[in-house]
C-alpha positions as CSV (number, residue, x, y, z in Angstrom):
1,X,268.3,-3.8,59.2
2,X,267.2,-4.7,62.5
3,X,264.0,-6.7,63.1
4,X,261.7,-6.8,66.0
5,X,264.2,-7.4,68.9
6,X,264.1,-6.1,72.5
7,X,266.7,-5.8,75.2
8,X,266.5,-4.8,78.8
9,X,268.3,-1.6,80.0
10,X,269.4,-1.5,83.6
11,X,270.6,2.0,84.4
12,X,273.8,2.4,82.4
13,X,273.8,-1.3,81.2
14,X,272.1,-4.1,79.3
15,X,270.8,-7.3,81.1
16,X,272.7,-10.2,80.2
17,X,271.1,-13.1,82.2
18,X,270.8,-14.6,85.5
19,X,273.6,-16.4,87.3
20,X,272.3,-18.4,90.1
21,X,270.3,-15.8,92.1
22,X,272.2,-12.7,90.6
23,X,271.0,-10.5,87.7
24,X,274.1,-10.0,85.4
25,X,274.5,-7.1,83.0
26,X,277.1,-5.2,81.0
27,X,277.9,-1.6,81.0
28,X,276.5,0.1,77.9
29,X,279.8,1.8,77.0
30,X,281.7,-1.5,76.8
31,X,282.7,-2.9,73.4
32,X,280.1,-5.3,72.0
33,X,277.7,-4.6,75.0
34,X,274.7,-4.6,72.7
35,X,275.8,-7.9,71.0
36,X,276.4,-9.6,74.5
37,X,272.9,-8.4,75.9
38,X,270.1,-10.9,76.1
39,X,267.8,-10.4,73.1
40,X,264.1,-11.2,73.2
41,X,261.7,-11.6,70.3
42,X,258.7,-10.0,71.9
43,X,258.2,-7.3,74.3
44,X,256.1,-9.3,76.5
45,X,258.9,-11.7,76.9
46,X,261.3,-9.1,77.9
47,X,258.9,-7.5,80.3
48,X,258.4,-10.6,82.3
49,X,262.3,-10.5,83.1
50,X,262.4,-6.7,83.3
51,X,259.7,-6.6,86.0
52,X,261.8,-8.9,88.3
53,X,264.5,-6.5,88.7
54,X,263.0,-3.1,87.6
55,X,264.6,-3.0,84.1
56,X,263.3,-1.0,81.2
57,X,262.4,-2.9,77.9
58,X,263.9,-1.2,74.9
59,X,263.2,-1.8,71.2
60,X,266.5,-2.3,69.5
61,X,265.4,0.0,66.6
62,X,265.4,2.9,69.2
63,X,268.9,2.4,70.4
64,X,271.9,4.6,69.0
65,X,274.3,1.8,68.0
């Protein structure tokens, strides 16, 4: 069962982190994309990063895995 976790959706991908000054992500149709995505414990924490590049915070319980 999935707990309270959040990821950031960027168009057709999931945010994986920052590399220097670049935003990195993995396409959501790639194997293990969800597992590779950056996970956050709180929605507020995820929103801080999402606001930087216009991503959408998603509760993992709402994802179709």
